[in-house]
N, C-alpha and C positions, 0 to 999 in steps of 0.2 A: 596764094594765102597774102590775107591783112594785116597788118598789127600797127599797134602805134608807136609815134615818133610826137616825142617831147627838145620843140630846138631851145628853148631857153633849159637847162639842165638846173640850174635855179631858182629855177618854180617845181621840176622832178623837186626836188632834194625838202625844198620845204614842200608842202602836198606831201608825200609826204613823212617829214619832219610830223606835222600837223594831224594826218591821221595820226598818227603815231601815238606824238603826248593825249590826246582824249582820248583812244584811244584806254592807254593806261589810264590816268583819269575816271575814264565811266566806270575800269574794272574796281575802280579802290574803291566807288562814291557810289556799286552797287551790292562786296562783299561787303561795306561795309553799315552797310543800311541792308544788308540780305532783298536786296529790294529784286526779283525775281525777271523784272521789263527791264531792269538794263542795259539786259541781258541784248536787245534788241538791235540798238544802236552798235554794240561794241560785236555783233556776227557783220550787219552793213558796215563797218569800214575796216574789220578787218577780208574781209572780203571786196571791196572797193580796191587794200593797200592790195592785196593775191592780183588781180585785176591788174593792180598798176604795174609789177615787178614782174610779172609776165610779160609783159603790154598787148592786152587783148584787145580788141579790135574794139572791143566798147566801152574803150577805158574812158575819152574826150564826152564819149555821153551821161554815162555814172558819178564822175566829174562837177558837169550840171548837172543834174539831175540832185546830189546832194547836197548841193551848195545850195539848192533857190528852194529843198524845202526843207533841213532843215538846221541851213544856216539859217539864208534869209526872211521863211518864210517865219518861223520857228523864236525865232528872235523878233521880229518886227511885233506877231501877235504880240510876246512875254511885254511888248512897251509898249504896243498902245492899249493891253488889258492894264497893267498895273499905270504904268495915265490914267481914264479911266474911274480907275479907282480911286487915286487920288481925289484924279479933279467930284470923284460922289464926295469924299471925305475934306471936303473944304481943304489939299496941303498941308492938316495936320505933319505926313508926317511922315514927308518926301529922302526916299532913299537914295542921294543921284549915283553911289553905285551901281545898283539898277540898272538903268538906265546907261549909263555908263558903257556900263559892259555889255545889255546888249544889243547897243548903238555900234561896238568893234567889232563884236558878233558881224550880223552883217553888212557894215563895212567889210569883212573881209570875206564875207560869203562873193561878196558883189566881185571884189579883184580876181575871187580866184574864178569864178565863170568870166568875168571878164577875162583872162592870160590869159585860161585856158582854150577861153575861139580862139585867139594867136596866136599861145605857141604850141599846144597837141593837133594832132594832126595824124592821120589817117593814111597808108602808106601802102603800095602794094608789095610785097616782097615780095624780088623771084623763088620759084620751082628749083 
């Protein structure tokens, strides 16, 4: 049977803390604005947390797919979309906080992908 092994315990606890934090934040936003579509990231994050806790063999792939789609790609598209909007309006009202938060989220996503490649491995556990 194969199990996931985290060679770096700091990364293990950091990814759990980050996933738990954004799950709580998404839950708050979903309830506050009564947006049922907010349940989709909550469910995905809970599934990923569950896989991490049981050390399922697909955790490494799950973390990488989640980080690439939801952190890197989505934040990158938000960054480019706002940049195009600002270019179209002649930079009348530039929101630097948006650029900062989306840029940091992309960097966090890249860091998660790189660290998961380096520190997460799938090992064969004896029967």
